[in-house]
RODO-2510 file (C-alpha; in nm, 4 decimals, decimal comma):
residues 97
     n   res          X          Y          Z
     1     m    -2,8393     1,0976     0,4028
     2     r    -2,6257     0,8962     0,4064
     3     l    -2,1948     0,9000     0,4119
     4     a    -1,9217     0,7006     0,4982
     5     r    -1,7810     0,7586     0,8458
     6     s    -1,4602     0,8481     0,7030
     7     s    -1,5665     1,0580     0,4552
     8     l    -1,6662     1,2753     0,7432
     9     c    -1,3253     1,2431     0,9529
    10     a    -1,1588     1,3365     0,6656
    11     a    -1,4168     1,6586     0,5927
    12     l    -1,3545     1,6960     0,9688
    13     l    -0,9323     1,7798     0,9571
    14     e    -0,9401     1,9254     0,6506
    15     r    -1,1781     2,2532     0,8474
    16     g    -0,9696     2,1473     1,1696
    17     e    -1,1798     1,9770     1,3545
    18     d    -0,8644     1,7106     1,4425
    19     n    -0,9614     1,6110     1,7743
    20     l    -1,3730     1,5717     1,6724
    21     a    -1,2397     1,3553     1,3878
    22     v    -1,0613     1,1333     1,5726
    23     l    -1,3654     1,1096     1,8439
    24     v    -1,5841     1,0210     1,5702
    25     a    -1,3090     0,7396     1,3827
    26     r    -1,2978     0,6018     1,7656
    27     s    -1,6085     0,6272     1,8216
    28     g    -1,8536     0,3217     1,7972
    29     l    -2,0524     0,4633     1,5160
    30     p    -2,0919     0,2421     1,2459
    31     e    -1,9046     0,3208     0,9175
    32     i    -2,2018     0,4329     0,7138
    33     l    -2,3457     0,6884     0,9515
    34     d    -2,7562     0,7732     0,8762
    35     t    -2,7366     1,1599     0,9760
    36     e    -3,0431     1,1500     1,0956
    37     g    -3,0589     0,8048     1,3040
    38     d    -2,6681     0,8944     1,3485
    39     a    -2,7431     1,2856     1,4703
    40     p    -2,7643     1,2411     1,8461
    41     a    -2,4989     0,9948     1,8611
    42     l    -2,2953     1,2303     1,6672
    43     a    -2,4045     1,5531     1,9023
    44     a    -2,3327     1,3587     2,2061
    45     l    -1,9194     1,3914     2,0386
    46     g    -1,9470     1,7764     1,9781
    47     l    -2,0350     1,8151     1,6058
    48     a    -2,3846     1,9663     1,6266
    49     e    -2,6656     1,9464     1,3769
    50     e    -2,6131     2,2481     1,2698
    51     d    -2,1711     2,1502     1,1926
    52     l    -2,3151     1,8376     1,0447
    53     l    -2,5421     2,0318     0,7574
    54     d    -2,2274     2,2493     0,7201
    55     l    -1,9841     1,9897     0,6422
    56     l    -2,2384     1,7871     0,3753
    57     p    -2,1470     1,9859     0,0927
    58     a    -1,8252     1,8943     0,1272
    59     v    -1,8459     1,4749     0,2087
    60     r    -2,1221     1,4603    -0,0818
    61     g    -2,1443     1,1417    -0,2950
    62     d    -2,1907     0,7867    -0,3775
    63     v    -2,1196     0,6275     0,0051
    64     d    -1,9738     0,3266    -0,2658
    65     a    -1,7335     0,5774    -0,3811
    66     a    -1,6154     0,8114    -0,1098
    67     g    -1,3346     0,9768    -0,0711
    68     a    -1,2720     0,8467    -0,4642
    69     a    -1,4030     1,2001    -0,6094
    70     d    -1,0348     1,2965    -0,6168
    71     g    -0,9347     1,0416    -0,7500
    72     a    -0,8862     0,8758    -0,3935
    73     r    -1,0112     0,4994    -0,3891
    74     p    -1,1834     0,4228    -0,0119
    75     d    -0,8930     0,2943     0,1443
    76     q    -0,6635     0,5214     0,0398
    77     v    -0,8415     0,7513     0,2610
    78     s    -0,8629     0,5232     0,5686
    79     q    -0,4879     0,5034     0,5043
    80     t    -0,4705     0,8651     0,4893
    81     v    -0,6305     0,9292     0,7894
    82     s    -0,4906     0,6909     0,9528
    83     d    -0,0944     0,8469     0,8930
    84     r    -0,3051     1,1696     1,0763
    85     w    -0,3861     0,9958     1,3573
    86     a    -0,0951     0,7920     1,4111
    87     r     0,1111     1,1466     1,3199
    88     l    -0,1169     1,3715     1,6190
    89     v    -0,1191     1,0798     1,8910
    90     d     0,2678     1,0960     1,8775
    91     n     0,2608     1,4859     1,9175
    92     w     0,0405     1,4543     2,2432
    93     t     0,2325     1,1558     2,3586
    94     s     0,6137     1,3796     2,2707
    95     s     0,4642     1,6754     2,3992
    96     r     0,3620     1,4922     2,7601
    97     l     0,7308     1,3834     2,8323
***
């Protein structure tokens, strides 16, 4: 199955897997993931095949309309994920001071 990396990140964020979402987002994986072909790389990041299969119902849909199921455009999803990462980084860096 093919899915947008941003959709996978959004699903991970919704499930509270913030660290994993950041790892997937910053990885060298392509923007459009092939769940079979990219499974080893995702597993190396900590997203096992079983976990990926559990997430798939949340991210199923047309790759071109990734994130559009709830009315959001793909650029809006990317912005939402970017805002979330910025807050996470802010929290991580401010807690180290």
